[in-house]
C-alpha positions as CSV (number, residue, x, y, z in Angstrom):
1,X,11.3,-11.5,-22.4
2,X,12.8,-8.5,-24.3
3,X,12.6,-4.9,-23.3
4,X,10.7,-3.1,-26.1
5,X,12.4,0.2,-25.5
6,X,15.4,0.6,-27.9
7,X,18.7,0.4,-26.0
8,X,19.6,4.0,-26.9
9,X,16.4,5.3,-25.3
10,X,16.6,3.3,-22.1
11,X,18.8,5.8,-20.2
12,X,16.1,8.5,-20.9
13,X,13.1,6.5,-19.8
14,X,13.2,7.5,-16.1
15,X,13.6,11.2,-17.2
16,X,10.7,11.0,-19.7
17,X,8.3,9.3,-17.3
18,X,9.2,11.8,-14.6
19,X,8.7,14.7,-17.0
20,X,5.3,13.3,-18.0
21,X,4.3,12.8,-14.4
22,X,5.3,16.4,-13.6
23,X,3.3,17.8,-16.5
24,X,0.3,15.7,-15.5
25,X,0.5,16.9,-11.8
26,X,0.8,20.6,-12.7
27,X,-2.0,20.3,-15.3
28,X,-4.2,18.8,-12.6
29,X,-3.5,21.8,-10.3
30,X,-4.2,24.3,-13.1
31,X,-7.5,22.6,-14.0
32,X,-8.5,22.6,-10.3
33,X,-7.9,26.3,-9.9
34,X,-9.8,27.1,-13.1
35,X,-12.6,24.8,-11.8
36,X,-12.7,26.8,-8.6
37,X,-12.9,30.0,-10.5
38,X,-15.8,29.0,-12.7
39,X,-17.7,27.4,-9.8
40,X,-17.4,30.7,-8.0
41,X,-18.6,32.9,-10.9
42,X,-21.2,30.3,-11.8
43,X,-22.8,30.9,-8.4
44,X,-23.6,34.4,-9.5
45,X,-20.8,36.1,-7.5
46,X,-18.8,38.9,-9.2
47,X,-15.6,37.7,-10.6
48,X,-12.6,39.0,-8.5
49,X,-10.4,38.9,-11.6
50,X,-10.8,38.6,-15.4
51,X,-9.7,35.3,-16.9
52,X,-6.6,36.9,-18.2
53,X,-5.7,38.3,-14.8
54,X,-6.5,35.0,-13.1
55,X,-3.7,33.3,-15.1
56,X,-1.3,35.0,-12.7
57,X,-3.0,33.2,-9.7
58,X,-3.0,29.9,-11.6
59,X,0.7,30.2,-12.4
60,X,1.5,31.1,-8.8
61,X,-0.5,28.0,-7.6
62,X,1.3,25.7,-10.1
63,X,4.6,27.0,-8.9
64,X,3.8,26.4,-5.3
65,X,2.7,22.9,-5.9
66,X,5.7,22.1,-8.1
67,X,8.1,23.3,-5.4
68,X,6.4,21.3,-2.6
69,X,6.1,18.2,-4.8
70,X,9.9,18.3,-5.4
71,X,10.6,18.9,-1.7
72,X,8.5,15.9,-0.7
73,X,10.2,13.7,-3.3
74,X,7.0,12.8,-5.1
75,X,9.0,12.2,-8.3
76,X,11.4,9.6,-7.0
77,X,11.1,6.2,-8.7
78,X,10.9,4.1,-5.5
79,X,7.3,3.3,-4.6
80,X,6.2,2.5,-1.1
81,X,4.2,-0.5,-0.1
82,X,0.8,-0.2,-2.0
83,X,1.5,3.5,-2.7
84,X,0.0,4.5,0.7
85,X,3.0,6.6,1.4
86,X,2.6,8.4,-1.9
87,X,-1.1,9.2,-1.0
88,X,0.1,10.4,2.3
89,X,2.6,12.7,0.6
90,X,-0.1,14.1,-1.7
91,X,-2.1,15.1,1.4
92,X,0.9,16.7,2.9
93,X,1.7,18.5,-0.4
94,X,-1.8,19.8,-0.7
95,X,-1.6,21.3,2.8
96,X,1.9,22.8,2.5
97,X,1.3,24.1,-1.0
98,X,-1.9,25.8,0.3
99,X,0.1,27.5,3.1
100,X,2.7,28.6,0.6
101,X,0.1,29.9,-1.9
102,X,-1.7,31.9,0.8
103,X,1.6,33.3,2.1
104,X,2.5,34.6,-1.4
105,X,-0.9,36.0,-2.0
106,X,-0.7,37.9,1.2
107,X,2.3,39.9,-0.1
108,X,0.8,40.6,-3.5
109,X,-1.6,43.3,-2.5
110,X,-3.2,43.6,-6.0
111,X,-4.5,40.0,-5.7
112,X,-8.1,39.6,-4.3
113,X,-9.0,36.1,-3.5
114,X,-12.4,34.5,-2.7
115,X,-12.2,32.0,0.1
116,X,-14.9,29.9,-1.5
117,X,-13.1,29.9,-4.8
118,X,-9.7,29.0,-3.4
119,X,-11.1,26.3,-1.0
120,X,-12.9,24.6,-3.9
121,X,-9.6,24.8,-5.9
122,X,-7.4,23.4,-3.2
123,X,-9.8,20.5,-2.4
124,X,-10.2,19.7,-6.1
125,X,-6.4,19.8,-6.6
126,X,-5.8,17.2,-4.0
127,X,-8.4,14.9,-5.5
128,X,-7.4,15.4,-9.1
129,X,-3.7,14.8,-8.4
130,X,-4.5,11.6,-6.5
131,X,-6.8,10.3,-9.3
132,X,-4.2,11.3,-11.9
133,X,-1.5,9.5,-9.9
134,X,-3.7,6.3,-9.9
135,X,-4.0,6.6,-13.7
136,X,-0.2,6.9,-14.0
137,X,0.2,3.9,-11.7
138,X,-2.1,1.8,-14.0
139,X,-0.1,3.0,-17.0
140,X,3.1,1.9,-15.2
141,X,1.6,-1.6,-14.8
142,X,0.5,-1.7,-18.5
143,X,4.0,-0.6,-19.7
144,X,5.5,-3.0,-17.3
145,X,3.5,-6.0,-18.5
146,X,4.0,-5.2,-22.2
147,X,7.7,-4.8,-22.0
148,X,8.1,-1.0,-22.5
149,X,9.4,-0.1,-19.0
150,X,11.1,-3.1,-17.5
151,X,14.5,-4.4,-16.9
152,X,14.7,-8.2,-16.6
153,X,15.9,-9.3,-13.1
154,X,16.6,-12.6,-11.4
155,X,15.9,-13.4,-7.8
156,X,18.6,-15.7,-6.3
157,X,16.8,-17.7,-3.6
158,X,13.4,-19.4,-4.3
159,X,12.4,-19.6,-0.6
160,X,10.1,-17.6,1.6
161,X,12.0,-14.3,1.3
162,X,12.6,-14.6,-2.4
163,X,8.9,-15.2,-3.1
164,X,7.9,-12.2,-1.1
165,X,10.5,-10.1,-2.9
166,X,9.0,-11.1,-6.2
167,X,5.6,-10.0,-5.0
168,X,6.9,-6.6,-4.0
169,X,8.7,-6.1,-7.3
170,X,5.5,-7.1,-9.2
171,X,3.4,-4.7,-7.2
172,X,5.8,-1.8,-7.7
173,X,5.9,-1.4,-11.5
174,X,7.3,2.1,-11.2
175,X,10.6,0.6,-10.3
176,X,10.9,-0.9,-13.8
177,X,11.9,-4.3,-12.6
178,X,10.5,-7.5,-14.1
179,X,11.3,-10.7,-12.2
180,X,11.7,-13.4,-14.9
181,X,12.7,-16.3,-12.7
182,X,14.7,-17.7,-9.8
183,X,18.1,-19.1,-9.2
184,X,18.8,-21.2,-6.1
185,X,21.4,-23.3,-4.3
186,X,19.0,-26.2,-3.8
187,X,19.3,-28.5,-6.8
188,X,15.9,-30.2,-6.0
189,X,14.2,-26.9,-7.0
190,X,15.9,-26.7,-10.4
191,X,13.3,-26.8,-13.2
192,X,10.4,-26.3,-10.8
193,X,7.8,-23.6,-11.3
194,X,7.3,-21.4,-8.2
195,X,3.6,-20.4,-8.1
196,X,2.0,-17.4,-6.3
197,X,-1.5,-17.5,-4.9
198,X,-1.8,-13.7,-4.9
199,X,0.3,-10.8,-5.8
200,X,2.9,-12.4,-8.0
201,X,3.3,-13.4,-11.7
202,X,0.1,-15.1,-12.8
203,X,1.8,-18.1,-14.3
204,X,4.6,-18.5,-11.8
205,X,8.3,-18.3,-12.3
206,X,10.9,-21.0,-13.2
207,X,13.9,-21.9,-11.1
208,X,16.5,-21.8,-13.8
209,X,19.3,-23.5,-11.8
210,X,22.2,-22.6,-9.6
211,X,25.3,-20.4,-9.6
212,X,26.9,-22.5,-12.4
213,X,23.9,-21.6,-14.6
214,X,23.9,-17.9,-13.9
215,X,26.0,-16.8,-16.8
216,X,23.9,-18.7,-19.3
217,X,20.6,-17.4,-17.9
218,X,21.9,-13.8,-17.7
219,X,22.9,-13.8,-21.4
220,X,19.9,-15.6,-22.7
221,X,17.4,-13.3,-20.9
222,X,19.2,-10.0,-21.0
223,X,19.2,-9.8,-17.2
224,X,20.3,-6.4,-15.8
225,X,20.2,-7.1,-12.1
226,X,20.2,-10.0,-9.6
227,X,18.5,-9.8,-6.3
228,X,20.1,-12.0,-3.7
229,X,17.4,-13.2,-1.3
230,X,19.1,-15.8,0.9
231,X,19.3,-14.1,4.3
232,X,20.3,-17.3,6.0
233,X,23.2,-18.1,3.7
234,X,26.8,-17.7,4.9
235,X,28.8,-14.6,4.2
236,X,31.1,-16.6,2.0
237,X,28.3,-17.9,-0.1
238,X,26.7,-14.5,-0.6
239,X,30.2,-13.2,-1.5
240,X,30.6,-15.9,-4.2
241,X,27.3,-14.9,-5.8
242,X,28.3,-11.2,-5.6
243,X,31.6,-11.9,-7.3
244,X,29.9,-13.9,-10.0
245,X,27.5,-10.9,-10.7
246,X,30.5,-8.6,-10.9
247,X,32.3,-10.8,-13.3
248,X,29.2,-10.9,-15.6
249,X,28.8,-7.1,-15.4
250,X,25.3,-7.2,-13.9
251,X,24.1,-5.1,-10.9
252,X,23.1,-6.8,-7.7
253,X,21.2,-6.1,-4.5
254,X,21.2,-8.3,-1.4
255,X,18.7,-8.9,1.4
256,X,20.8,-8.7,4.6
257,X,21.4,-11.5,7.0
258,X,19.0,-11.7,9.9
259,X,16.3,-10.1,7.7
260,X,13.5,-11.7,9.7
261,X,14.7,-10.2,12.9
262,X,15.3,-6.7,11.6
263,X,12.7,-6.1,8.9
264,X,11.2,-2.5,9.3
265,X,13.3,-1.9,12.4
266,X,16.6,-0.8,11.0
267,X,17.9,2.3,9.2
268,X,21.1,2.6,7.1
269,X,23.7,5.2,8.2
270,X,27.4,5.7,8.2
271,X,30.1,7.0,10.5
272,X,33.3,8.2,8.9
273,X,32.5,6.2,5.7
274,X,31.8,3.0,7.6
275,X,28.3,1.7,6.7
276,X,26.1,0.8,9.7
277,X,22.7,-0.7,10.2
278,X,21.1,1.0,13.3
279,X,18.0,-0.2,15.1
280,X,15.3,2.3,15.4
281,X,12.4,2.6,17.8
282,X,9.1,4.3,17.3
283,X,6.9,5.8,20.0
284,X,3.5,7.4,19.4
285,X,3.0,11.0,20.6
286,X,0.2,11.8,22.9
287,X,-1.3,14.0,20.2
288,X,-1.4,11.2,17.7
289,X,-3.0,8.8,20.2
290,X,-5.7,11.3,21.2
291,X,-6.4,12.3,17.6
292,X,-6.7,8.7,16.5
293,X,-9.1,7.8,19.3
294,X,-11.2,10.9,18.7
295,X,-11.4,10.1,15.0
296,X,-12.3,6.4,15.8
297,X,-15.0,7.4,18.2
298,X,-16.5,10.1,15.9
299,X,-16.5,8.1,12.7
300,X,-17.7,4.9,14.4
301,X,-20.6,6.7,16.1
302,X,-21.6,8.5,12.9
303,X,-21.5,5.3,10.9
304,X,-23.4,3.2,13.4
305,X,-26.3,5.8,13.4
306,X,-26.2,6.4,9.6
307,X,-26.0,2.7,8.7
308,X,-28.5,1.4,11.3
309,X,-31.2,0.8,8.6
310,X,-28.7,-1.2,6.5
311,X,-27.6,-3.2,9.5
312,X,-31.2,-4.1,10.2
313,X,-31.7,-5.3,6.6
314,X,-28.6,-7.4,6.7
315,X,-29.7,-8.9,10.0
316,X,-33.1,-9.9,8.5
317,X,-31.4,-11.5,5.4
318,X,-29.0,-13.5,7.6
319,X,-32.0,-14.8,9.7
320,X,-34.0,-15.8,6.6
321,X,-31.0,-17.4,4.9
322,X,-29.9,-19.8,7.7
323,X,-30.6,-20.6,11.3
324,X,-28.4,-19.2,14.0
325,X,-27.5,-15.8,15.5
326,X,-27.0,-12.7,13.4
327,X,-23.8,-11.7,15.0
328,X,-20.8,-13.9,15.2
329,X,-18.7,-13.4,18.3
330,X,-15.2,-14.7,18.8
331,X,-12.2,-14.1,21.0
332,X,-9.4,-12.2,19.3
333,X,-6.1,-10.8,20.6
334,X,-5.6,-7.1,20.7
335,X,-3.3,-4.5,22.1
336,X,-0.5,-5.9,24.2
337,X,-2.0,-9.4,24.0
338,X,-5.3,-8.5,25.7
339,X,-8.3,-10.6,24.5
340,X,-11.6,-9.1,23.5
341,X,-14.9,-10.1,21.9
342,X,-14.8,-9.6,18.2
343,X,-18.0,-9.0,16.2
344,X,-18.9,-9.8,12.6
345,X,-22.1,-10.6,10.8
346,X,-22.4,-14.4,10.7
347,X,-21.4,-15.6,7.2
348,X,-20.9,-19.3,7.9
349,X,-23.3,-22.0,9.0
350,X,-24.0,-22.3,12.7
351,X,-22.4,-25.8,12.9
352,X,-19.0,-24.6,11.5
353,X,-16.1,-24.8,14.0
354,X,-15.8,-21.4,15.8
355,X,-12.0,-21.3,15.8
356,X,-11.1,-23.0,12.6
357,X,-8.9,-21.3,10.0
358,X,-10.6,-18.6,7.8
359,X,-12.0,-19.9,4.5
360,X,-9.6,-19.4,1.6
361,X,-12.2,-19.8,-1.2
362,X,-15.7,-18.6,-1.9
363,X,-16.6,-22.3,-2.6
364,X,-16.0,-23.2,1.0
365,X,-19.2,-25.2,2.1
366,X,-19.2,-23.5,5.5
367,X,-20.2,-20.1,3.9
368,X,-23.9,-19.3,3.5
369,X,-25.5,-17.7,0.4
370,X,-25.9,-14.3,2.1
371,X,-22.5,-14.8,3.8
372,X,-20.7,-15.2,0.5
373,X,-22.0,-11.8,-0.7
374,X,-21.2,-10.1,2.6
375,X,-17.6,-11.5,2.6
376,X,-17.0,-10.5,-1.0
377,X,-18.1,-6.9,-0.3
378,X,-16.5,-6.8,3.2
379,X,-19.8,-5.7,4.6
380,X,-19.6,-8.6,7.1
381,X,-17.1,-6.4,9.0
382,X,-19.6,-3.6,9.8
383,X,-20.4,-4.8,13.3
384,X,-16.8,-4.1,14.2
385,X,-17.8,-0.5,14.3
386,X,-19.0,-1.4,17.8
387,X,-15.6,-2.7,18.6
388,X,-14.1,0.6,17.5
389,X,-16.8,2.5,19.5
390,X,-15.8,0.6,22.7
391,X,-12.1,1.1,22.1
392,X,-11.1,-2.5,21.6
393,X,-10.2,-1.8,18.0
394,X,-9.3,1.2,15.8
395,X,-10.5,1.9,12.3
396,X,-7.0,1.4,11.0
397,X,-4.5,-1.1,12.4
398,X,-3.2,-4.8,12.1
399,X,-6.0,-7.4,11.8
400,X,-6.7,-9.1,15.1
401,X,-5.9,-12.8,15.2
402,X,-7.4,-15.7,17.1
403,X,-5.6,-16.8,20.3
404,X,-4.5,-20.2,19.0
405,X,-2.6,-18.5,16.1
406,X,-1.1,-15.8,18.4
407,X,0.3,-18.6,20.7
408,X,2.5,-19.7,17.8
409,X,3.8,-16.2,17.0
410,X,7.6,-15.7,16.9
411,X,9.2,-12.5,18.3
412,X,8.8,-10.6,15.0
413,X,5.1,-11.5,14.6
414,X,4.4,-10.3,18.2
415,X,5.2,-6.8,17.0
416,X,1.7,-6.7,15.6
417,X,0.4,-6.6,19.2
418,X,2.2,-3.3,19.9
419,X,-0.6,-1.2,18.4
420,X,-4.4,-1.4,18.6
421,X,-5.9,-3.8,15.9
422,X,-8.0,-2.3,13.2
423,X,-10.9,-3.0,10.8
424,X,-8.7,-2.2,7.9
425,X,-5.0,-1.8,7.3
426,X,-2.2,-2.2,4.8
427,X,-2.6,-6.0,4.6
428,X,-6.4,-5.7,4.1
429,X,-6.0,-3.5,1.0
430,X,-3.1,-5.5,-0.4
431,X,-3.2,-8.1,-3.2
432,X,-2.3,-10.9,-0.7
433,X,-5.3,-10.3,1.6
434,X,-6.4,-13.9,0.8
435,X,-3.3,-15.3,2.4
436,X,-2.8,-15.8,6.2
437,X,-2.1,-12.6,8.0
438,X,0.9,-13.9,10.0
439,X,2.6,-15.0,6.8
440,X,2.7,-11.4,5.5
441,X,3.7,-9.7,8.7
442,X,5.8,-7.0,6.8
443,X,2.6,-5.2,5.8
444,X,1.7,-4.7,9.4
445,X,5.3,-3.8,10.4
446,X,5.3,-1.2,7.6
447,X,2.2,0.4,9.1
448,X,3.5,0.2,12.7
449,X,6.7,2.0,11.6
450,X,5.1,4.7,9.5
451,X,1.7,5.2,11.3
452,X,0.3,8.7,11.3
453,X,-3.1,10.4,10.9
454,X,-2.4,11.1,7.2
455,X,-1.4,7.4,6.7
456,X,-4.6,6.3,8.4
457,X,-6.7,8.5,6.2
458,X,-4.9,7.2,3.1
459,X,-5.6,3.6,4.1
460,X,-9.3,4.4,4.8
461,X,-9.7,6.0,1.3
462,X,-8.1,3.0,-0.3
463,X,-10.4,0.7,1.7
464,X,-13.5,2.6,0.6
465,X,-12.3,2.4,-3.1
466,X,-11.8,-1.4,-2.7
467,X,-15.3,-1.8,-1.2
468,X,-16.9,0.2,-4.0
469,X,-15.1,-2.0,-6.6
470,X,-16.3,-5.1,-4.8
471,X,-12.8,-6.3,-3.7
472,X,-13.2,-7.9,-0.3
473,X,-12.4,-11.1,1.5
474,X,-13.4,-14.5,0.2
């Protein structure tokens, strides 16, 4: 697996991709403001400026957006989980750039602005920048898969944490890392292929060997970095691996000990040059809780009324397809461990066990014909709007689990119960949504740590996009 970028050009790759992203962002802003201009004059209203005069306004808008994008670090290579943080930043950038633009326009007395024209421009700018960013993300993936923007890396540790790390690296192509295989201390794993059900390399990754094989593997595969993912290993063993990486001249990163206990709950800091890992706590403000509940109540009420004809059609189809009730009710565990009645359209046969594990395949014989289509499109979740209306659930939050699963939760997994469960969330829009929720707890912990109204809106938009594309559950 060779990097197709010539060695002399590799140091400039990050600069060139950032430059291209900047040009694309600012071009999207410029196009949006010209779109607003022509929409306004196309409505028959008199043009406030001539096209040549309007260039000043476009240039001012581009400058405002560029400054805010830089301040919000929208050009850093690190990409958050599923890019939801980037979408959140785009919303914030649109809002702050608008304030900055209007502030500058206030002091330029010769500039006359139409509220309609500028509103259309600002809304279009946010949408175009987001769509353009999606396109760049897809280009990152294409470059990544075809060897133009990747550095070959190894993951030392083929266990649970190592596999999850490979998934995260694979889903963040902007980082430029391509996992080519594993190393491990367990000799029984040598030569085995580690497979991934969702979210990892399609054909799996080979466990090349152990520490004694590291030099050979690094040289044969042009490895640039080793990710050490053995959080339960001793300090001495991790130090051995680190020293080996140093001797070979390759970079290394390490998953800290006690990873499972501290994931998403620590921050790195230093005191007088001494590095520290500090625990951090998150408390919701009253404003956020009130705004979230108002949004949940308003949207759920609106959708229940608007979709009532569709709900009726689905109910009839379910009745015709198989015997049994239209609505499937089940006890689920919500906020602070409180149980509630959870609603879905019935997608399985009436004689299927009520509290069995969720089907992992569309070929599961328990699923009905109509149910298979409802699950694939996620439309079986629509009755949960009533759960949101009642306040048992939110539109966005961790997926509620069944009581017998929650009983087996460890301390880390119980963190999911600290917020109200949701219809959709980070796990639901991820590439591992077909896997058990409790085995991918870091998605929910990411949401719990970073939750905000903007993040909720970003997740809702990604959910809508997934439903439109027909990406749902099995």
